[in-house]
Backbone as ProteinMPNN parsed JSONL, in Angstrom:
{"seq_chain_A": "MQYRKLILSVFLAVAATPGCAKKSDESAESGAAKNAAAATPAPVAVVANPAAEARSLFKARCTVCHGETGKGDGPGAAALNPKPRDYTNAEWQASVSDEQLRKVIVMGGAAVGKSPIMPGNPDLDAKPEVVGELVKLVRGLKGT", "coords_chain_A": {"N_chain_A": [[45.692, -175.148, -19.689], [46.381, -173.223, -22.144], [47.921, -171.891, -21.161], [50.759, -173.676, -20.422], [51.542, -174.659, -22.949], [52.596, -172.447, -23.605], [54.215, -171.902, -21.775], [55.975, -174.371, -22.271], [56.651, -173.244, -24.94], [58.058, -170.792, -24.703], [60.502, -171.947, -23.068], [61.793, -173.826, -25.006], [62.163, -172.327, -27.008], [64.424, -170.135, -25.423], [66.342, -172.715, -24.026], [66.944, -173.425, -26.937], [68.46, -171.034, -27.893], [72.242, -170.371, -27.585], [73.5, -170.128, -25.808], [72.604, -172.112, -23.657], [72.245, -174.253, -23.722], [74.129, -177.16, -22.833], [76.914, -177.88, -24.017], [78.209, -181.014, -25.048], [80.456, -182.6, -25.258], [81.392, -180.751, -22.944], [81.822, -181.653, -21.087], [84.067, -183.826, -20.982], [86.521, -182.223, -21.837], [89.687, -181.635, -20.254], [90.758, -180.548, -17.287], [93.363, -178.699, -17.848], [93.137, -178.714, -20.12], [91.2, -176.455, -21.01], [91.852, -173.883, -19.237], [94.545, -173.724, -20.872], [92.671, -173.207, -23.87], [91.344, -170.854, -22.315], [92.81, -168.881, -22.016], [93.89, -168.202, -24.895], [93.151, -166.108, -27.045], [89.922, -166.374, -28.971], [89.762, -167.011, -32.249], [88.607, -164.036, -34.86], [85.893, -164.468, -36.462], [85.206, -163.917, -39.534], [82.623, -161.627, -41.466], [80.025, -160.817, -43.709], [78.63, -159.684, -43.987], [77.442, -157.425, -41.008], [75.571, -156.187, -40.249], [73.205, -156.777, -41.335], [73.276, -159.545, -40.121], [73.564, -159.666, -37.554], [70.271, -158.107, -36.976], [68.767, -160.515, -38.236], [69.726, -162.276, -36.291], [68.658, -161.392, -33.629], [66.047, -161.078, -35.057], [65.948, -163.825, -34.601], [66.75, -165.568, -31.871], [66.001, -163.307, -30.22], [63.765, -161.922, -30.292], [61.991, -163.13, -28.572], [61.131, -162.887, -25.692], [61.839, -159.989, -25.943], [60.207, -159.194, -27.471], [59.698, -157.801, -30.375], [59.443, -155.263, -31.256], [61.552, -154.502, -29.767], [60.405, -154.079, -26.563], [60.039, -155.625, -24.507], [57.708, -157.474, -24.671], [57.519, -160.631, -25.949], [56.353, -163.049, -26.885], [57.359, -165.213, -25.331], [57.666, -163.485, -22.825], [55.417, -163.3, -20.994], [55.314, -165.707, -19.579], [58.02, -165.339, -17.789], [59.428, -163.696, -14.472], [62.45, -162.132, -13.564], [60.844, -159.602, -15.733], [61.422, -159.26, -19.311], [63.914, -156.87, -20.009], [63.133, -153.492, -21.072], [63.467, -152.125, -24.491], [63.121, -150.27, -25.204], [63.1, -148.321, -23.662], [64.26, -144.613, -22.385], [65.394, -143.933, -20.187], [66.059, -146.061, -19.317], [68.031, -146.974, -20.735], [70.193, -144.49, -21.303], [71.48, -144.709, -19.559], [72.823, -147.021, -19.144], [75.911, -148.758, -20.574], [77.509, -148.427, -24.312], [79.234, -150.59, -23.913], [78.376, -152.591, -21.731], [76.309, -153.722, -22.176], [77.629, -154.487, -24.243], [78.44, -157.061, -23.121], [76.804, -158.144, -22.016], [75.533, -159.253, -24.206], [77.176, -161.381, -25.023], [78.275, -162.393, -22.796], [75.863, -163.011, -20.942], [72.985, -162.118, -19.208], [73.866, -163.068, -15.917], [76.779, -162.341, -16.116], [76.525, -159.794, -16.516], [75.25, -159.167, -13.506], [72.566, -159.112, -13.404], [69.623, -160.614, -14.593], [70.225, -164.203, -14.375], [67.852, -165.013, -16.169], [68.106, -164.847, -18.542], [69.913, -165.109, -21.453], [73.804, -166.103, -22.545], [75.354, -165.375, -25.153], [77.671, -167.09, -26.661], [78.797, -167.553, -28.712], [78.56, -165.508, -30.205], [81.169, -164.403, -29.36], [83.411, -164.302, -30.992], [82.726, -162.549, -32.826], [82.854, -159.451, -33.156], [82.44, -156.901, -34.289], [79.607, -157.548, -35.4], [78.222, -157.916, -32.804], [78.56, -155.236, -32.061], [76.605, -153.992, -33.962], [74.531, -155.334, -33.324], [74.639, -154.166, -30.885], [74.227, -150.894, -31.993], [71.81, -151.573, -32.627], [69.622, -152.617, -30.078], [70.149, -149.55, -29.132], [68.622, -148.206, -31.516], [66.531, -148.793, -30.471], [65.252, -147.357, -29.134], [62.862, -144.675, -27.386], [61.039, -145.577, -29.604]], "CA_chain_A": [[46.405, -175.928, -21.221], [47.267, -172.953, -23.567], [49.398, -171.482, -20.587], [51.838, -174.821, -20.739], [51.885, -174.306, -24.229], [53.459, -170.945, -23.842], [55.498, -172.317, -20.506], [56.854, -174.944, -22.94], [57.616, -172.487, -26.2], [59.519, -170.085, -23.961], [61.738, -173.604, -22.571], [62.307, -174.258, -25.751], [62.772, -171.093, -27.582], [65.347, -170.414, -24.568], [66.916, -173.664, -24.913], [67.851, -173.172, -28.317], [69.604, -170.149, -27.684], [73.228, -171.282, -27.836], [73.868, -169.354, -24.113], [71.68, -172.018, -22.436], [72.453, -175.223, -23.885], [75.84, -177.142, -22.672], [78.159, -178.365, -24.803], [78.081, -182.325, -24.496], [82.078, -182.112, -24.839], [82.629, -179.917, -22.017], [82.174, -182.661, -19.377], [84.997, -184.67, -21.805], [87.857, -181.328, -21.838], [90.724, -181.288, -19.059], [91.573, -178.851, -16.834], [94.5, -178.044, -18.865], [92.406, -178.1, -21.858], [90.502, -175.67, -20.242], [93.279, -173.475, -19.397], [94.56, -173.698, -21.86], [92.396, -172.52, -24.238], [90.965, -169.897, -21.551], [94.186, -167.93, -22.789], [93.837, -168.163, -26.271], [91.981, -165.853, -27.829], [88.676, -166.919, -29.44], [89.713, -165.683, -33.298], [87.447, -163.06, -35.11], [84.854, -164.455, -37.654], [85.136, -162.244, -40.748], [80.937, -161.761, -41.185], [79.922, -160.307, -44.525], [77.632, -158.02, -44.346], [77.556, -157.54, -39.856], [74.606, -155.558, -39.823], [72.199, -158.205, -41.821], [73.745, -161.305, -39.346], [72.41, -158.371, -36.525], [69.187, -157.696, -37.24], [68.407, -162.302, -38.366], [69.817, -162.65, -34.453], [68.007, -159.988, -33.086], [64.567, -161.825, -35.046], [65.457, -165.124, -33.921], [67.665, -164.86, -30.863], [66.186, -162.162, -28.662], [62.284, -160.944, -30.263], [60.573, -164.504, -27.705], [61.407, -161.927, -25.024], [62.308, -158.158, -25.705], [59.803, -158.358, -29.16], [59.693, -157.684, -32.352], [59.874, -153.823, -31.442], [61.903, -154.081, -28.474], [59.26, -153.756, -26.116], [60.05, -156.262, -23.366], [56.988, -157.964, -24.69], [57.931, -161.101, -26.407], [55.074, -164.016, -26.685], [57.58, -165.843, -24.226], [58.029, -162.285, -22.112], [54.623, -163.2, -19.983], [56.087, -166.952, -18.238], [59.006, -165.207, -17.208], [60.142, -162.977, -13.675], [61.971, -160.832, -14.036], [60.343, -158.966, -17.109], [62.743, -158.656, -20.013], [64.347, -155.376, -20.308], [62.111, -152.62, -22.755], [64.415, -151.933, -24.835], [62.745, -148.57, -25.615], [62.905, -146.116, -22.203], [65.103, -144.134, -22.048], [66.657, -143.813, -19.165], [67.585, -147.083, -18.998], [69.446, -146.168, -22.68], [70.856, -143.351, -20.804], [72.062, -145.755, -17.499], [74.125, -148.352, -19.569], [76.717, -148.509, -21.447], [77.525, -149.937, -24.97], [79.857, -151.897, -23.126], [77.509, -153.379, -20.326], [74.966, -154.428, -23.263], [78.416, -155.848, -25.755], [79.104, -158.006, -22.523], [75.216, -159.102, -21.955], [74.755, -159.767, -25.155], [77.531, -161.829, -25.577], [78.386, -163.266, -21.907], [74.131, -162.892, -20.419], [71.975, -161.155, -18.179], [74.201, -162.893, -14.503], [77.497, -161.846, -16.49], [76.359, -157.934, -15.222], [74.654, -159.08, -11.947], [70.888, -159.025, -13.543], [68.543, -162.004, -14.48], [70.269, -165.58, -14.79], [67.55, -166.083, -17.157], [69.175, -164.014, -20.099], [71.067, -166.417, -22.311], [74.455, -165.482, -23.007], [76.103, -165.494, -26.857], [78.939, -166.933, -25.863], [79.334, -167.128, -30.239], [79.252, -164.172, -31.227], [82.286, -163.427, -29.27], [84.679, -164.508, -32.445], [82.198, -161.512, -34.215], [82.779, -159.022, -32.419], [81.452, -156.903, -35.848], [77.918, -157.986, -35.393], [77.854, -157.701, -31.918], [78.264, -154.169, -32.055], [75.256, -154.21, -35.034], [73.377, -155.456, -32.384], [74.171, -152.686, -29.79], [72.966, -149.896, -32.312], [70.123, -152.357, -32.559], [69.49, -151.712, -29.445], [69.869, -148.621, -29.183], [67.902, -147.662, -31.919], [64.935, -148.754, -30.125], [65.555, -146.034, -27.821], [61.029, -144.387, -27.711], [60.151, -146.337, -30.357]], "C_chain_A": [[46.839, -174.727, -22.086], [48.594, -172.485, -22.062], [50.322, -173.178, -20.343], [52.265, -174.793, -21.256], [52.787, -173.339, -24.245], [54.437, -171.218, -23.112], [56.836, -173.396, -21.538], [57.394, -174.279, -24.375], [58.494, -171.674, -25.419], [60.529, -171.064, -23.571], [62.389, -173.561, -23.621], [62.986, -173.107, -26.514], [64.272, -171.068, -26.558], [66.739, -171.401, -24.401], [67.685, -174.072, -25.47], [68.496, -172.841, -28.217], [71.59, -170.712, -27.296], [73.962, -170.676, -26.169], [73.462, -170.281, -23.522], [71.705, -173.419, -22.809], [74.022, -175.313, -23.661], [76.296, -177.999, -23.274], [78.361, -179.25, -24.469], [79.433, -182.45, -23.732], [82.663, -181.713, -24.173], [82.922, -181.195, -21.442], [83.884, -183.47, -19.833], [86.672, -183.886, -21.75], [88.323, -181.655, -20.77], [90.561, -180.044, -18.313], [92.365, -178.121, -17.391], [94.146, -177.811, -19.516], [91.741, -176.775, -21.68], [91.365, -174.105, -19.646], [93.544, -172.719, -20.182], [94.061, -172.378, -23.276], [91.1, -170.76, -23.475], [92.281, -168.46, -22.155], [94.33, -167.933, -23.4], [93.05, -167.423, -26.901], [91.201, -166.474, -28.611], [89.253, -166.17, -31.238], [88.729, -165.575, -33.981], [87.305, -163.74, -36.318], [85.092, -163.523, -38.488], [84.08, -162.693, -41.298], [81.073, -160.709, -42.625], [79.508, -158.973, -44.413], [77.108, -157.926, -42.382], [76.19, -156.986, -39.011], [72.852, -155.964, -40.367], [72.069, -159.194, -40.728], [72.829, -160.65, -38.438], [70.995, -158.375, -36.213], [68.448, -159.478, -37.723], [68.727, -162.221, -37.369], [69.45, -161.976, -34.435], [66.234, -160.945, -33.449], [65.205, -163.4, -34.201], [65.725, -165.309, -32.376], [66.73, -164.281, -29.655], [64.485, -161.166, -28.969], [61.464, -162.122, -28.93], [60.772, -163.874, -26.341], [60.846, -160.845, -24.879], [61.048, -158.042, -26.811], [60.206, -157.514, -29.769], [60.322, -155.874, -32.196], [60.449, -153.151, -29.873], [61.42, -153.507, -27.164], [59.616, -154.338, -24.22], [58.584, -157.718, -23.661], [56.626, -159.494, -25.848], [56.886, -162.098, -25.816], [55.818, -165.214, -25.285], [58.369, -164.3, -22.896], [56.451, -162.957, -20.489], [55.354, -164.659, -19.132], [57.288, -166.162, -17.628], [58.789, -163.994, -15.721], [61.464, -162.347, -13.793], [61.592, -161.257, -15.642], [61.688, -159.189, -18.134], [62.258, -157.425, -20.456], [63.274, -154.793, -21.662], [63.22, -151.382, -23.065], [63.916, -150.001, -25.359], [62.975, -147.689, -24.798], [64.119, -146.299, -22.44], [66.244, -144.137, -21.259], [66.99, -144.885, -18.968], [68.463, -146.752, -20.184], [70.507, -145.827, -21.77], [71.877, -144.562, -19.407], [73.172, -146.716, -18.009], [74.898, -148.849, -20.5], [76.84, -149.548, -22.734], [79.161, -151.3, -24.956], [79.963, -152.866, -22.195], [77.074, -154.393, -21.019], [76.388, -155.203, -24.34], [78.625, -157.398, -24.965], [77.554, -158.547, -22.483], [74.907, -160.098, -22.713], [75.573, -160.723, -25.525], [77.585, -163.259, -23.852], [76.685, -163.659, -21.118], [74.054, -162.244, -19.645], [73.652, -161.836, -16.269], [75.644, -162.788, -14.724], [78.021, -159.85, -15.917], [75.611, -157.923, -14.437], [73.039, -158.715, -12.414], [70.904, -159.847, -14.108], [69.276, -163.0, -15.022], [69.021, -165.618, -16.235], [67.91, -165.359, -18.826], [70.117, -164.195, -20.634], [72.098, -165.866, -22.969], [74.742, -165.886, -24.507], [77.259, -165.854, -27.411], [79.97, -167.408, -27.573], [79.617, -166.251, -30.843], [80.633, -163.176, -30.409], [83.356, -162.841, -30.316], [83.538, -163.317, -33.378], [81.812, -159.929, -33.28], [81.588, -157.17, -33.316], [79.913, -156.813, -35.521], [77.539, -157.862, -33.866], [77.809, -156.241, -31.56], [77.573, -153.402, -33.241], [74.623, -154.292, -33.827], [73.455, -154.567, -31.268], [73.866, -152.252, -30.105], [71.245, -150.615, -32.738], [69.081, -151.152, -31.301], [69.41, -150.534, -28.887], [69.282, -147.966, -30.502], [66.488, -147.743, -31.981], [64.243, -147.563, -29.53], [63.739, -145.195, -28.601], [60.354, -144.828, -28.888], [58.414, -146.355, -30.088]], "O_chain_A": [[47.722, -175.035, -22.885], [49.798, -172.741, -22.058], [49.594, -173.568, -19.43], [53.479, -174.832, -21.057], [53.792, -173.445, -24.948], [55.567, -170.922, -23.499], [58.06, -173.268, -21.55], [58.421, -174.71, -24.899], [59.704, -171.889, -25.488], [61.65, -170.721, -23.947], [63.585, -173.287, -23.519], [64.209, -172.997, -26.607], [65.172, -171.859, -26.838], [67.892, -171.01, -24.583], [68.689, -174.732, -25.203], [69.542, -173.488, -28.269], [71.724, -171.674, -26.54], [75.029, -171.097, -25.723], [73.645, -170.001, -22.338], [70.988, -174.024, -22.012], [74.899, -174.489, -23.922], [75.969, -179.139, -22.942], [78.857, -179.155, -23.347], [79.701, -182.447, -22.531], [83.89, -181.79, -24.115], [84.034, -181.71, -21.333], [84.743, -183.608, -18.962], [87.725, -184.516, -21.663], [87.466, -182.078, -19.994], [90.306, -178.892, -18.665], [92.172, -176.909, -17.482], [94.432, -176.722, -20.012], [91.973, -175.996, -22.604], [90.824, -173.165, -20.229], [93.184, -171.563, -20.4], [94.592, -171.316, -23.602], [90.383, -169.977, -24.099], [92.16, -167.314, -22.588], [95.499, -167.549, -23.408], [92.098, -167.996, -27.431], [91.801, -167.396, -29.164], [89.146, -164.958, -31.423], [87.889, -166.472, -34.048], [88.192, -163.762, -37.171], [85.183, -162.339, -38.164], [84.073, -163.853, -41.708], [82.013, -159.918, -42.708], [79.845, -157.809, -44.624], [76.059, -158.568, -42.326], [75.825, -157.154, -37.847], [71.76, -155.585, -39.944], [70.976, -159.654, -40.399], [71.62, -160.879, -38.408], [70.639, -158.685, -35.076], [67.27, -159.496, -37.366], [67.664, -161.908, -36.833], [69.709, -161.32, -35.444], [65.458, -161.343, -32.58], [64.66, -163.827, -33.184], [64.741, -165.163, -31.65], [66.715, -164.67, -28.487], [64.071, -160.207, -28.318], [60.374, -161.79, -28.465], [60.411, -164.753, -25.558], [59.884, -160.516, -24.184], [60.766, -156.887, -27.132], [61.016, -156.601, -29.61], [61.279, -155.375, -32.789], [60.172, -152.166, -29.189], [61.984, -152.52, -26.691], [59.491, -153.727, -23.159], [58.536, -158.723, -22.953], [55.589, -159.467, -26.51], [56.55, -162.098, -24.632], [55.123, -165.86, -24.5], [59.456, -164.373, -22.323], [56.683, -162.948, -19.28], [55.899, -164.47, -18.044], [57.482, -166.677, -16.526], [57.809, -163.28, -15.933], [61.214, -161.653, -14.778], [61.757, -162.231, -16.376], [62.831, -159.267, -17.685], [61.214, -156.966, -20.918], [62.846, -155.328, -22.684], [63.634, -150.386, -22.472], [64.497, -148.976, -25.717], [63.065, -146.482, -25.021], [64.854, -147.269, -22.625], [67.454, -144.266, -21.447], [68.101, -145.077, -18.474], [69.586, -146.249, -20.198], [71.467, -146.536, -21.468], [72.864, -144.732, -18.691], [74.173, -147.077, -17.39], [74.313, -149.494, -21.37], [76.576, -150.75, -22.72], [79.693, -152.213, -25.586], [80.865, -153.628, -21.845], [77.246, -155.59, -20.787], [76.216, -156.21, -25.028], [78.847, -158.473, -25.522], [77.346, -159.578, -23.122], [74.388, -161.193, -22.493], [75.088, -161.322, -26.485], [77.169, -164.416, -23.794], [76.553, -164.835, -20.777], [75.04, -161.644, -19.215], [74.249, -160.924, -15.697], [76.241, -163.08, -13.688], [78.925, -159.172, -15.427], [75.01, -156.861, -14.273], [72.377, -158.006, -11.656], [72.015, -160.267, -14.433], [69.209, -162.995, -16.251], [69.343, -166.235, -17.25], [67.798, -165.748, -19.989], [71.171, -163.589, -20.44], [71.813, -165.15, -23.929], [74.172, -166.9, -24.91], [77.842, -165.285, -28.333], [81.188, -167.547, -27.692], [80.475, -166.024, -31.695], [81.006, -162.017, -30.591], [83.889, -161.747, -30.502], [83.625, -163.321, -34.606], [80.712, -159.524, -32.904], [80.528, -156.65, -32.97], [79.286, -155.755, -35.465], [76.333, -157.675, -33.706], [76.976, -155.953, -30.701], [77.939, -152.254, -33.49], [74.172, -153.272, -33.306], [72.424, -154.204, -30.702], [72.768, -152.065, -29.579], [70.11, -150.213, -32.997], [68.459, -150.09, -31.311], [68.519, -150.403, -28.048], [69.628, -146.785, -30.481], [65.621, -147.295, -32.732], [63.113, -147.076, -29.508], [63.45, -145.137, -29.796], [59.2, -144.486, -29.147], [57.687, -147.053, -30.794]]}, "name": "protein", "num_of_chains": 1, "seq": "MQYRKLILSVFLAVAATPGCAKKSDESAESGAAKNAAAATPAPVAVVANPAAEARSLFKARCTVCHGETGKGDGPGAAALNPKPRDYTNAEWQASVSDEQLRKVIVMGGAAVGKSPIMPGNPDLDAKPEVVGELVKLVRGLKGT"}
């Protein structure tokens, strides 16, 4: 029974992240509107404290799977296959560029040929400073 509760909590946590839920108005958009939107760059949002927002977002969106210390041992990790990335692994840290991290944060795992279980955060596309701070946060977990 506890296993079912864990699966349900992981599902709800992942479904609550911006990258997992489909927008209900998406189907109402016409092809022309989608093309016009794709051609127009998203406005950049001004964030008063990007580092604080990044810490808050990591806690709210990432720790469920990656854990508070980034070891891939969050409460939802047990139910996932493949397991979440261990950000403390120095070998992995050396193998990935900051640009790859930015891309997976915003677009999700499938965008970089990794697990589609890792949801994207398209709402952060307009907040490059926050994404940069998330990259710094992940980099800071190396060897912890």
